[in-house]
C-alpha positions, 0 to 999 in steps of 0.5 A, a space after each residue: 143280564 146277557 142278551 143275544 145279539 141280533 141275527 147277523 148278516 153273515 151267519 156262518 163263520 167258515 174258513 178254509 186253510 188252503 193256499 190263498 187266492 181262489 180258495 179265499 175267493 170261494 170262502 168270501 162268496 160262501 159267507 156272503 150267501 148265508 145259509 145254504 140248502 142241501 139237495 132236495 132229498 136231504 132237505 125233505 128230511 127237515 120238512 118231514 112230519 114227526 110221529 104223533 104222541 098218544 096220551 090216555 086220560 086217567 079214567 081211560 075214557 079219552 085218547 089224546 093224539 098230539 102232532 109235534 111241531 117241526 123245527 122252528 125258524 132261526 128268528 125264534 131262536 134269535 129272540 133275546 135270551 137271558 143266559 144266567 145261572 147256567 141256563 137260558 131264559 126267554 125273559 120277555 115270555 118267562 119261559 125256558 130258552 129250550 121249550 118242551 115239545 110243542 104240538 101243532 095239532 091236537 085230536 081228542 077221541 073217545 077211547 072206546 070207539 075212536 069217535 072224534 070230540 069237537 073242540 071249537 076254536 082249538 086250532 087258534 091255540 096252536 102251538 101248545 105244550 105241556 098238556 095235563 089231564 085232570 086226575 078225574 079225566 074230565 078236564 085237559 089243561 094246556 099252555 098255548 103259545 099262540 100269543 105274545 105270552 103263554 096262556 093257560 087254557 082249560 078244556 072241558 072234555 065232555 062239552 069241548 068248551 075251552 076256557 082261557 085263564 088270564 094269568 101271567 105264568 112264570 115258567 122261567 125255570 121250567 114248565 111246572 104246574 100240577 093238578 090237585 089230586 081231587 082235580 079241584 084246582 091247579 098249582 101254578 107259578 105266576 109272575 110277580 108284578 113288574 119283576 120281569 121289567 125290572 130284570 131287563 132295565 136294571 139287570 145289566 148295570 155297567 161298570 160292575 166288577 166281577 169278583 170270585 173268591 175261593 175258600 180253603 179246601 174248596 171242592 173241585 167242580 166241572 166247568 159250566 157256562 153262563 154262570 152268575 158272575 157279578 152282583 148285577 147277574 144275581 139281581 137280574 136272575 133273582 128278579 126274573 125267576 121270582 114267582 108267586 105260587 097260586 091255587 087256581 080252582 075250577 070254581 072260585 077265586 084265585 088264591 096265593 100260597 105263601 109269599 113270593 119265592 124262587 120256585 122250582 116245584 110244588 106238589 100236593 100230598 095225595 090226600 090234598 091237605 098239604 103242598 111240598 114247595 121246592 125253591 131256591 134260596 139266596 145267596 146264589 152260587 157263582 160256581 154251579 148252575 141254578 140246579 146246584 144252588 141252595 134250596 129250601 123245602 117247605 110243607 104248607 097247609 092248603 087249608 090255612 096257608 101255614 108252613 108246617 115244616 121247613 128244611 134247608 139244603 146247602 148248594 152243591 158247590 160244597 160237594 164233590 162231583 162224585 156219584 159214589 159218595 154223595 154229600 149229606 144234604 137231604 134230597 129226593 123229597 116226595 110224598 108217600 101214602 096219604 101225606 107222609 114226607 119221605 127223603 134220602 140223606 147221605 151219611 153224616 158220620 165220618 167214622 162210618 163213611 169208609 171208602 166203598 170196596 168192590 164187595 161190601 160187608 153184611 149189615 148188623 141192622 135189619 134196616 141196612 140193605 146188605 150187598 149180596 156179593 162176597 163180603 169183604 169190608 167193614 160195614 158202612 152205609 151211604 144213605 138213610 131213608 127218612 119219613 115224617 108224618 103230619 103234623 110234621 112236628 116230631 123227629 123223622 123216622 128211619 125207613 131204612 139204610 143202604 150201602 150204595 147211593 139211592 138214585 130213585 124211590 118208587 112206591 107201590 100200591 101195596 105200601 112197599 117201595 122199590 129202592 134204586 141204588 147206583 154205583 157209578 164208578 162200577 157201572 152197577 145198578 141195584 133195585 130192591 124191594 123195601 117193606 117198611 117196619 110195622 108194629 109187628 115186623 121189622 124192616 125187610 129188604 129183598 133184591 129184585 135185580 142187580 145189573 150193569 147200568 149199561 146192560 140193555 139185555 137185562 133192563 126190565 124197562 118201564 114200570 106200569 103205574 096206576 094213572 091217578 095215584 101214580 103208584 107202581 101197580 101190583 097184583 098179588 105182589 107182582 109188578 108189571 113192566 115193559 121194555 124194548 127187549 134188546 138181544 143179539 137178534 135185535 129188539 123184541 119189545 115185551 110186557 112182563 110181570 115180576 116179583 122180587 126174587 123170582 123170574 119174570 113172567 112174559 105176558 106179551 111180546 112183539 110179533 117176530 114179523 113187526 116192531 110193536 111197542 107198548 104205549 100204555 097198559 089200558 087194563 090189567 083184567 082183562 089184559 089190554 094194551 095200546 101198542 104202536 106197530 110198524 114194519 119196514 114198509 108200514 109206518 107206525 099205527 096205534 093198535 089195541 091188543 088183548 094178549 090173552 086172546 091174540 085179538 087186536 084192532 087198528 085204531 089210528 095212524 101215528 105217522 105218515 108214509 115216507 115213500 122216498 125212504 122205504 127202499 133204503 137198505 139196513 143191515 146189522 153187522 157184527 165183527 171183532 177187533 184185533 183182541 177179540 172184543 165183539 163189535 157191531 154197527 148198522 149199515 145203511 145203503 142207498 135204495 138203488 144199490 145192488 151187490 156188485 155195484 162196487 164200493 161207495 163213499 162211506 161215512 162211519 159215525 160213532 160215539 165212544 162209551 166206557 165200560 167196566 164189563 166186556 160182555 156188556 160192551 159187546 151188546 148190540 142195539 139194532 131194530 131190523 123191523 122198524 119203519 125207516 125214519 131218518 132224523 135230519 141231524 142223524 148220520 143215516 140222513 146222508 144215505 138219502 144223498 147217496 152215501 153209505 153210512 155205517 152208524 152206531 159203530 161200537 167204540 167201547 173203551 173197556 176197563 176191567 177190574 181196577 183198570 180205568 177205561 181211559 188208561 188205554 183210550 187211544 189204543 182201544 179207539 184205534 183198534 175199534 176204528 181199524 176193525 170197522 174199516 176192515 169189515 167194510 172193505 172186506 165186504 166190498 162196501 168201502 175202499 181206502 181213500 173214500 171213508 170218512 168218520 164223523 161224530 157229535 160231542 164226545 164223538 167229535 172228540 173221537 173224530 179229531 183223535 182218529 184223524 191225528 193218530 191214524 190214516 184210516 180216513 179221508 176226511 172227518 166231520 166233528 160237531 160240537 166237540 171238545 178237543 183240549 182236555 186241559 180246558 175241562 180239568 175237573 173231569 169229562 164224560 165218565 173220567 172222574 180223575 182231575 187234570 192234576 191227578 192224571 195230567 199225562 192222561 189228559 194231555 195224551 187224550 187231547 187231539 189239540 196237542 197233536 193238531 200238527 198230525 191232523 193231516 186229513 180235511 176236518 169239518 168242524 161245526 159248533 153252536 155259538 151258544 153251546 152251554 154244555 159242560 166242557 164243549 164251549 164253542 172256543 174248543 172248536 175255534 181253537 182247534 181250527 186255529 191250530 190245524 189251519 196255522 199248522 198247514 192242515 185243511 179245516 173248515 169251521 162253521 159256527 151256527 148262531 143262536 144254537 146250543 149243543 144240538 141244532 134246532 132251527 130249520 135253517 141250521 139243520 138245512 145248512 148242516 146237511 148242506 155242509 156235510 153233503 158238500 164236504 163228503 162229496 168233495 173229499 170222498 168222490 173220485 178225484 176226477 169227478 169231485 165237485 161240491 153240491 150246488 148251493 141254493 141260498 134261502 
């Protein structure tokens, strides 16, 4: 088992590639100072309260509002972590290293009149996570982290009575627990006696060799961190995640279900007679994270505890990382109807598994879903949908077959299913309505829509579900759905109803003078919505809206005012690059800036994205009517310190037809950046020599390339990036070719290979515990070594205990300080350049 080291005295690893003497003295002083505080305007962004979340009970009687907790202290992140199986686990508390949202305040109200319900002792439970209403709406379950171990509490909503359950919960692989459909009990994973203790005392046995052995024709896998390596790793991981599934009734004795196992999930059938159990099976893999380990799916009778059906699924280490050709392993197991087990499987027949063409052929079997485009290739299918009914002792039946891989299955309340198919290589998604065969009718398919998977304008959004059975709600065959309503003019959220094969009917849309978003559909007849409403001067507030009569009533505030941010100017700018491709971005200006004040120091922030459709690449993502809120780690945060920020700048990398986007990556990236700089200088907002470029992850990769291949920018900020593509040899981002198939491309796209050309100051920031595939912290340290040794100017900041994003309060404050100081130093006029004052924590 691998444990984090204690928090170090020197928490920042930072060096400047300057000439010696004074520069080195300054570095030593900064290292001794530890974490730093940015200017007060930036520090306030870290301390600001987050927007409340709202949940409506299934019966519509109760409204729960939850206030998210702020950033944790770094001491919380410094707790010992088990880093095995491609994940992080708080082994002492049996919790995932990265917790779901924690809430520091909870308020329960009657939905009808917003009357507060008193819950004595509730504040002592904070923080809490994972609230779950019982299906009948009478009880609220939640997990309290107020003590050393997570504790389950049940709240009787009518009385406000709180009951603590003295159980040792095992949420090591995720905070998963569920109510039975009749609300009579909860399904929970518990710690197996002494398993956690054994994993710590026995998991790190010294002197055990790590052994790997490849097999002939082994498939390629992308790089991952924190994988299992030694027999001791396997033993420690197994002991940590071993859990016992139990049934906790509202009244009666706790009852174990089956024997202990490596539980991932447990879901009761809608009729409450069976439970579907998903768990890992040994031996575990050394090549993939735990999600890719071999699994077993079991159907168990809740009455007798007997296992009625079992299927084993091999691990993904035997399958290619290719979304267009999924392996034959069963997947997407779920319940349908009262107790029908449904799943999808990839095609097992080599004879039928032909390469997918741009256009597919018509199917001869009605159960096969045809491609609607011009047909060209011999028919084949990728996936088959199966169903198996109680008592689960007969061969499964075929529900239908598809020519593209199935990515999601959503059942409607009329017994029909929405089948989502995805062709990742073509960036296409298709959603179709499947009507299963009956004794009197054959299987029928009807397309609902087919769009680019990156098409924001035509995205139908979220389907409305019945609150208890969680089925897609329909009325006369129509489905309800709500979305953000992206368009060239900005966002106009909507609620609509749609039938497969027909145009959608708009039921409600956000007012043109405010930004209103559907929170939930309270009632279909009469139509009644809960809506979040905000304007540039009014923070979000919850409203009840009757679209048919245009009636509305204000309910509760969802966020606090941020007076310091309300004057910030925001403008969406559309422009074109040299080849005519439309681009866009959102410009933020300080509140006191006026036309005629002259150029400002500017930070351009972006993230390259690959497209197969130039029109989709031109779509804009802008919301002119939202209340100003600046996330502390977002680029617009720097506007609070007086900088102009050009955020979410389009960086499309387009490959049309058979052309791959990355084949012209550098040319398109450079053209995008040149256009962004040109539009700012033409408007008088920016001037050469005072523009910086920044990005996170793949955006950091962009930054290093732009500094190496252009002279457009005075400085760069690159956070949590990857810079040497030979260290990600089996694909990266949406590049599916491996290093040996496109060696020249990998070399050309790697800024590490041209580190000698990075002649502008580069700030590199990376989380020390970054486990994101491909962005190992080594990527930043190696680029820093290269740039500094070759005479360039660079600064490397390594954040202890942080992953791919930065969670701790101290880390966020320090990142803001680093960015502010870097921009002031390199974008200010030379005669007035000065670093921001440092205030040690």
